[in-house]
N, C-alpha and C positions, 0 to 999 in steps of 0.2 A: 705337478705333486713331483717330487723328487722319484728319481730312477729307481732309487734304491728301496723306497719304500712301497711294500705290498700290504695295502687295506683293504679287507674285506666291507662291502655293503653294509650299512645298519640295517637293511632287511634281512640280510642272510642270518642274522645271530639275535633279532631284536625281540624275534618270535610275535611280534604283533604289530598291524598294519596301522596303528592310530598314531596321529599324528597332532600334536607332538609327543614322542616317548615321554614318558613321565617315570618318574623316580621319585617316591616318597616314603616316608617315615621318619622316628626320631632321630635328632640329632644321636644320641647314646640308649643302648639298650640299658634299661635302668632295672626292671624285673621282670619274669617272666609273664608276669599280667599284664603289665604294660605295653608289650612287645606284641602278645597275641591279639589283646584287644585292639590295637591302633591296627594290627594286619587284617583282622578281619572288618573292622569300618571301610579300611580303602580296597579290599576285595569288593565290598557293596557299590565303591564308586566305580571301578572301573578294573576287571581281571588281568587287565593286560597291565597293570601299574607293577612295577619293579620295584622291591620291598629295601630299603635302606635301613641301616641301624648302625651306628657306631660302637665297634666293640673294644676298641682301645683308642683314647683320646690322647692326640700331644699337646699338652697343656702349657701355657707360658711360664707357670710357675709350680714347683710342686706343692702340694697339699692339697689341690683341687680334686675334684673326682676324674680320674683318667681312665675311664672305663671298668666294665664289668670284668672281660678279659676270657679265658677260653670257654666259662660256664654261658657266655652270652651265645656264641655258637649254636650249641645244643637246641636255644631258642628257635634260631634262625632255620637250623634245620627240622624243627615242629613248623613252623610257618608253612615250611614248604608242603609238610605232609597234609596239614592240613585246609590249606587254602590255596594251592598250587601256585602260590606266587613266588617267581624266583626273589632272588637276594643278593643283596652286594652289601659290602662292607670295606672300610679302608686297613690299608696294610701300609708299614711302614717300614719293615725288615722282610729278611727271608723267614723268620721263624712264624711272622704272622701268616706269609702267604701258606706257608707249609702247614699250619693249622687250617686255615681257610680249605683249602684242598683237602684236608683228611675230612673234613666236614659237610662237605659237598655244598659251598658257596658258590653259585653262581658265575658271579661277575664279582672282581676286584675293583677298587678304586686306590689309585696313589694319591696322597694329599697334598697339599701346597707348599708345606714346610720339607717333604719328603723330595718333591721335585728338586728343589732347591741344589736338592746333595747328589752329583753323579755316583758316587760308590754307593750311595743305600740305592739309589734305581737300578745301577747295575748288580745288587745283591738280589734283590727282588725278580729282576728278569732272568738271572740265573737261577733262581731257586724255580722257577716254574717254565724253565725253556722246553719246549717240544709238546705245553698242556696246552690242550686247547681250550681256552676259557678266555672272554672276554676281559681286556682292562680299561680302565678311563682312568686318564691323566689329569689332574689338576693344574691349572696356571699357578709356577713359581710365584713365591709371595711377591717377590720383587718384580717389576715389570722387563719381563727379559723374553721376548719370543723363542730366540734360538736356543736358551736353555729349556723352554718347554719343547721344542721340537726336539731337542737332543734326547731328552726322556723317551718320548715317544720311539724314536730311533733305535736307541737301546733295547727297549722291548719286541721290536719289530726285525730286529737282527737276530732276536734269539728265537724266531717265530710264530710270535703273537701278533695276530694279524685282524683279530678281532677288536680294535683300537677305536677309542674316542677320547676326545678332549672334553675337559668341564671347564668352564670359563666361571668361576668365582669370586673376580676382581683383584686388585691388586693393591698391598700395603702403599700410605702415601704420608707424607709429613704436613699437607696443605690441608687447612681445613675443608671437610666435606658432610654433605648430609649421609654419606655412605659409609659402613663399617670399613669397605673394600673398596677403593675407585674401579667401575668398572671399565675404564679407558677403552671404549669400544674399538678405538683405532686397531689397538694390538689384536682384538678378536677376528678384526679386518684382517690384518697381517697375517694371521696364522691362518687363515680360512682361503685368503689368496696362494699361500704358499703350501697350501696341503689340500686342494679343492673336495679331495676325495676323503677327506678324514672327517667322520661324522662330529657334531660337538652339540656339547649338552650346556645349557645356562644352570647356575646355580645361585637364582636369585636371593635365597636364604643367605646365604654370607655376602653377598656383596651389599644387600641392605642393613643387615644386622638388627630389622625390624620389620614385624608383619605388616605393617601399614604400607610399606611400599613394593611388596613383594607383589602385586598385582600389575604394577606401573612396568616393574623392571622386566616382568617374566614377558608383558606384551611387547617392549621394546625388543627384546631378545629377538622373540619369533618373528618380527617386522626385519631383523637381519638374518634371517632365516638359520636359525638354528634348529637343528633337529630334536630336541628335548628340552625338559627342565628336571631338576633335582630339586625338590621342595620338602624342607624339613617339617612333618606332620606329628603331632604328638595327641594324644586325648586329653591331655591336661595340661597345655603348654605352659603357662604358668607357675605350673608345679615341677616341671623340667630340671634335673639335676646338673644340666650345662645348654647355655643357646636359648634362654627359656623366651626372651624377646624376640626371637627371628622365628619361631614357630607357629605352625597355624594348626587349626583342627581339622580332623577328616572333613566335617560337614563345610568349615571355609574352604578346603582345598578344593569340593566339590564344586562350590558357587563359583571358585576363581576362574577354574576350567571352563565354565558353561559361559563365562564372561570372555573368553578369550579369543580375538581374531584371528583366524589363521587363514593366512595367505598363501599364496602358489607362487615358487619361482617362477614359472612361465604361463603364459595364456596361448589356448589355442582360437583364439577370437581373431580372425584376419583384420576385422577395423582396430582391436587393440596394438595388434603386431606391428601393421603399417603405419599407427600413427608414433609408437613408440618409434619405430626404425626415423621418421623424420625429424623425431625430437632428439635423438641419437645424433644424427647428422648434423644438428644446430651445434648441438655440444660440440663436435667435432671440428666445428669452422671456427666456434668460440675457443676451445682450445689451443688452435694454431693462431688465432689474433696473439692469447695471452702468452703464448710461448715467444710470438717476434716481440712482443713487446717487454717482455722480460731482455732478451737479447738486445734491444735497443738502451734498455737503461741498464745491463752489465758493460755496453760498450760507452755509455758516458761516464761510468763509474771509472772505468780504466783511463778516461782523458783527463779526469778528474784528479786521480792517481799521479797520473804523469805530471800535471799541474803542478801540485803538490810537492812532488821532487825536486822542482824545479825552483821553486821557490822556500825550498826547505820548510816547509810545514807539516807538521804530523800528520798522521794518517787517520787517528780517532779524534772526532771533533762532537764533543758530549753537547755542547750547544746545538748542535745541528741536529743529532740524534735525536732530543728531548722535542726541539720544534716538530720534527716529524712524526713522533709519537704522537705530539698534543694534535694536530692536523687528521691525523688518523683516526684519534677517536672520534672526532668532531665528525667527520665523515662516514664513520661505523653507524653513529647514530642515524645520520641521516638517509643512509642507504639498508638500514636493521640488517647491519651484520652484529655479532658478538663481539664487544672490543676484546678480549681474551683470545680469540680466533685471529684476529685482523692482526694483533700485537705478535702473535707466535707465528703468523707468515712472515710479516716483514723481518723480525727477529732473523729469519733463517736468510733473508734476501739479503739484510744488513750483513750478517757475519759473513755471508759469499764476499760481498763487494769489499770489506775488510780484508779477506783474505788476498783477493785479488790484486787491491791497492799495494798490501805487504809486498807479494811478489814483484810489484813495479819498483818496490822501493829499493828494494835487495839485489834487482836483478842487473 
């Protein structure tokens, strides 16, 4: 973890020992009855659930339901009074944050569209400077881990130590079964950079449909996330926003019961010894892999020198196509995903081209 970051453990402020931590509630606070009924149903599932509801909704185009506004904060206050559930909502600017503090909202979250704008994040950070309140930061809509970390740093430098990240997936122009591509490798990058940072997954926004929420929830838990944020509505099909990705409280209860929660470590000495042995084998395989790559790049350098001597271009498209065809065939034989292998070799090929270009111009 960065030495500049001071992040408190989730156990210090979650006020529940349940794992995963569950944040649930409707996408939007629509009516007082809807908010209160959903809250009471969630309380029956688990009194440790944190109640979420959107008060302001940043929509792509005007004319859509953009949230009930400040009136909804009164309903969240009533939720706390009647059920004891803690509450959280999204803030997109300093005014939102100040209103939430005024009405006693327990936890704030910064949405994906706000995380992309350092000015907006700084505004919010300045508005809550010195306030002892947890803040959750969703990943930016575009796949940029440094921008995500930067938003967390802005809050942390203003004294906010109760921080967590929310992984809600990333926009992509590629065809996908998901509303927002999970790009798990970016979640892993974040956890590697900030290992003490709690991470919560938002399968509702990743999926965009209720059918896949259970699958993504389990996948996230297997990657050792600390919690789940799942949009829950008493009548999902009638929701005023994001109806397709919300589930009923009953469906949430069944989903949580079906999840397998694994531990990050095991105290079983037999398991520990076997894991150590397998990791040693991995280390030896990694050494062989790096040596093989070293040999490959040495050969690439020889090819570059030979091309230079004979005034031949660096890029040989037909040769690269030939390599890709072989890789696709070998991927099938070895059970690898073709897309993954092609990405790996594209990186190797780019490095080889770069080295040969240096030789040509050296």
